[in-house]
C-alpha positions as CSV (number, residue, x, y, z in Angstrom):
1,M,-16.4,-18.9,53.8
2,L,-18.3,-22.3,54.3
3,L,-17.6,-24.5,57.3
4,V,-18.1,-28.2,57.7
5,E,-21.0,-28.7,60.0
6,K,-22.0,-32.3,59.4
7,P,-19.8,-35.3,59.2
8,G,-19.1,-36.4,55.7
9,M,-19.7,-33.0,54.0
10,A,-16.8,-31.7,51.9
11,V,-16.3,-28.1,51.7
12,R,-14.0,-25.9,49.5
13,Y,-12.5,-22.7,50.8
14,D,-10.4,-20.0,49.0
15,R,-7.0,-21.0,48.0
16,G,-5.6,-17.9,49.7
17,M,-6.5,-19.3,53.1
18,A,-3.9,-21.0,55.4
19,D,-2.7,-24.5,54.6
20,A,-4.3,-24.7,51.1
21,S,-0.9,-25.5,49.7
22,R,0.1,-28.4,52.1
23,A,1.6,-31.4,50.4
24,V,-0.1,-34.0,52.6
25,P,-3.6,-34.1,54.2
26,V,-3.9,-33.2,57.9
27,M,-6.1,-35.0,60.1
28,I,-7.3,-32.8,62.9
29,Y,-8.7,-34.8,66.0
30,D,-9.6,-34.4,69.7
31,G,-6.3,-34.7,71.6
32,D,-8.1,-34.8,74.9
33,C,-10.0,-38.0,73.9
34,A,-8.0,-41.2,74.9
35,F,-10.2,-43.3,72.4
36,C,-9.3,-40.8,69.6
37,R,-5.5,-40.8,70.4
38,R,-5.5,-44.7,70.3
39,W,-7.2,-44.8,66.9
40,I,-4.9,-42.0,65.5
41,R,-1.9,-44.1,66.5
42,R,-3.4,-47.1,64.6
43,W,-4.0,-44.9,61.5
44,Q,-0.5,-43.4,61.7
45,R,0.9,-46.9,61.5
46,L,-1.3,-47.6,58.4
47,T,-0.7,-44.3,56.6
48,G,2.9,-43.5,57.5
49,N,4.0,-40.2,56.1
50,A,1.0,-39.8,53.8
51,V,-1.2,-38.0,56.4
52,E,-0.1,-35.7,59.1
53,Y,-2.0,-35.8,62.4
54,A,-2.6,-33.0,64.9
55,P,-5.0,-32.5,67.9
56,Y,-7.3,-29.6,67.2
57,Q,-6.5,-28.1,70.6
58,E,-3.0,-27.2,69.3
59,V,-3.6,-26.4,65.6
60,L,-7.1,-25.0,65.1
61,D,-5.7,-21.5,64.8
62,Q,-3.8,-22.7,61.7
63,F,-6.9,-23.9,60.0
64,P,-9.5,-21.1,59.9
65,Q,-11.8,-23.2,57.6
66,V,-12.5,-25.7,60.5
67,S,-14.6,-24.5,63.3
68,R,-14.1,-25.7,66.8
69,E,-17.7,-27.1,66.9
70,S,-16.8,-29.3,63.9
71,A,-13.5,-30.4,65.3
72,E,-15.3,-31.3,68.6
73,A,-17.9,-33.3,66.8
74,A,-15.7,-35.3,64.3
75,V,-12.2,-35.7,62.9
76,Q,-11.5,-33.1,60.2
77,L,-9.2,-33.9,57.2
78,V,-7.7,-30.9,55.4
79,V,-6.5,-32.2,52.1
80,P,-4.1,-30.5,49.7
81,G,-6.0,-27.9,47.6
82,G,-8.3,-26.9,50.5
83,E,-11.0,-29.4,50.7
84,V,-12.2,-30.4,54.2
85,L,-13.7,-33.8,55.0
86,S,-15.3,-34.7,58.3
87,G,-16.3,-37.9,60.1
88,A,-16.3,-41.2,58.1
89,A,-15.5,-39.2,54.9
90,A,-12.2,-38.1,56.6
91,V,-11.4,-41.4,57.9
92,C,-12.0,-43.2,54.6
93,R,-10.1,-40.6,52.7
94,S,-7.1,-40.7,55.0
95,L,-6.9,-44.5,54.4
96,R,-6.9,-44.0,50.6
97,D,-3.2,-45.0,50.2
98,A,-2.8,-47.2,53.2
99,R,-1.9,-50.8,52.2
100,G,-5.1,-52.9,52.3
101,C,-7.3,-50.1,53.3
102,G,-8.0,-48.1,50.1
103,W,-11.2,-50.1,49.6
104,A,-12.8,-47.9,52.3
105,D,-12.3,-44.8,50.4
106,R,-13.4,-46.3,47.0
107,A,-16.5,-47.8,48.7
108,Y,-17.3,-44.5,50.3
109,G,-17.4,-42.8,46.9
110,K,-18.9,-45.6,44.7
111,V,-20.9,-48.2,46.6
112,P,-24.6,-47.3,47.0
113,G,-25.4,-47.2,50.7
114,F,-22.0,-47.3,52.0
115,R,-21.7,-43.6,52.7
116,P,-24.9,-43.3,54.9
117,I,-24.1,-46.4,56.8
118,A,-20.4,-45.3,57.4
119,E,-21.6,-41.9,58.6
120,M,-24.2,-43.4,60.8
121,L,-21.7,-45.7,62.4
122,Y,-19.2,-42.9,62.8
123,R,-21.8,-40.7,64.6
124,L,-22.7,-43.7,66.8
125,V,-19.1,-44.4,67.8
126,A,-18.4,-40.6,68.2
127,R,-21.3,-40.1,70.5
128,N,-20.3,-43.1,72.7
129,R,-16.4,-42.7,72.7
130,T,-16.0,-43.7,76.3
131,L,-18.1,-46.9,76.0
132,V,-16.7,-47.9,72.6
133,G,-13.2,-47.0,73.9
134,G,-13.4,-49.7,76.5
135,I,-14.5,-52.2,74.1
136,T,-11.9,-51.6,71.4
137,R,-8.9,-51.7,73.5
């Protein structure tokens, strides 16, 4: 089995593994991070019931394809069918059906240069969550 180790990498796992048949994607995030919780609440308002959200501290055992190290480093999006997206890829994909936000997923997949810039910005924010959290309140 492959695990996501770098933000933005998509990995497939065997359909027989837990949660491969979920109807909606699940965004796994750091529930101990105030910055993360605040942004998850914003995304929930945008995505409604199209995405489920769960702190890794409570659900990691239900998603064997996601390592603790990956979940601590970046948000993880487990999509129906078994694909796992991480970091900016997860964020953009989660907003695919959100009104006015679908452009992010399209740009991530099609606009040259968007993906590496989005991943770089995601890593920068993730490494400085406390500082950025105070700025984005």
